[in-house]
N, C-alpha and C positions, 0 to 999 in steps of 0.2 A: 784128219785129226790135227788139232792144234797142239803145239808143244808149249809146255809151261817153261818160260824162261826164268833163269835164276835171278833173284833180286840182287841188284848191285849194292855193295856196301854192307852186306850181311856179315862179312868177316870182321869189319870194324866194330859192329855191335857186339859180336862175341868177344872181341878183345876188351872192350870197355867193361863188359860183364865180368870177365875174369879178373880184371884189375880191381873192380869194386869188391868182388868176393875176397880177394887177397887183402885189400885194405881193411875191409870190415873185420876179417879174422885177426889181422895184426893190430888194428886199431883197438879192438875190444881187449885183446890180450895185453897190449901196452897200457890201456886205461885201467884194466884190472890190477896189473902189477903196481902201477903208480898209486892207486887207491889203497891197496894193501900195505904198501910201504908207508904211506902217510898215516894210515890207521895204526901201524905198529910204532911209529915214532912218538916219543913223549910230547904231549900237547903243551905248548908254551902259550899261556894266555896273556895277552897284552891288553892293558887297560888304557884306552885312549880317553883323554879328558877334554871336554869342550865347555866353553862358557856360553850361557845363554846371552842374548842381547842385553837383557836386564842386568845380568851379573857383570858383564863387561862394562856397561855404563856405570854401575855402582862402584866397580873397582877403580875406574878413572876418576870419578867424583871423590872417592875416599883416599886417593893417592896410593892405592895398592898397585905396585908394579907387577905385571904378569910376566915373569921371566921363565926361561927353560928350566931353571932349578926349581922354581915354584911348581911348574907343571909336573915335574918329576915327583915332588913331594905329594902332590895331590893324587897322582896316579898310584903311588905307593899306598896312600891312605885308602883309596878305593879298593885296591887289591886286598889289603888286610881286612877291610870291612866286608868285602864280598865273601872272603873265606869264612867269616863268622855268620854270614847270612843276613847282614844288615841291608836295608834298602834306601834309607835316607839318613845321612850322617852329618854331623858337625865336625869338620876338620879344622883344627885351630892351633895357634901358638900364642905367645904373649901379646902380639901386636895385631893379629888379624884372624878372621874366622870365615869359613866357607860352608854353606849348606850345599850338599851334593847328593843328587839322585844316583845311587850306585849302579843299578841295572843299565841306565842309559849313559853313565859317565858324564853327567851334566852338572856343572856348577850352577846352582839356582840363584844364589845371591852371595854377596860378600859384606863383611862388616869390619870396621876399624876397631881399635882397642877401646875408644870412647863409647862406641855404640854397643860393644859387647857388655859393658858394665850396666847398661840400662835395659837390656833386652832379656826376654824369656824365650828360650828355644823350644818350639813345639813341633810336633809331627816329625820327629827324628827317632830313630831306633838305635842309634849308636853315636859315639863320639870318638874321634881319633886325634891324638896329638901329632902335629906335624914334626917329622924328623928333619 
């Protein structure tokens, strides 16, 4: 009668399985706690603004300097417009205007003061004065 010899390295397989079980239990628990903590925390929505290539070109042509302060004003305008449910807005002040797609946070085009006097703004559902 032949004897069955034990398979070498089986102990290592059992150790790996135990580690995986322990990691899976701890990993899931840690993941669940992290997700619950994030869900309970108040959501801070950040509105990132980007210029389309067309809008950036128009801003340069029209001498409109895109500064961090302006980007902050535009982000604030998008945030306020989003709260009211607007999707395409005219954000403007006395010297410049921006058509912005709110859901995507994209500046579609820019206008200088002279161009604002001659244009009719269509396909917008809101207007925001820049602060």
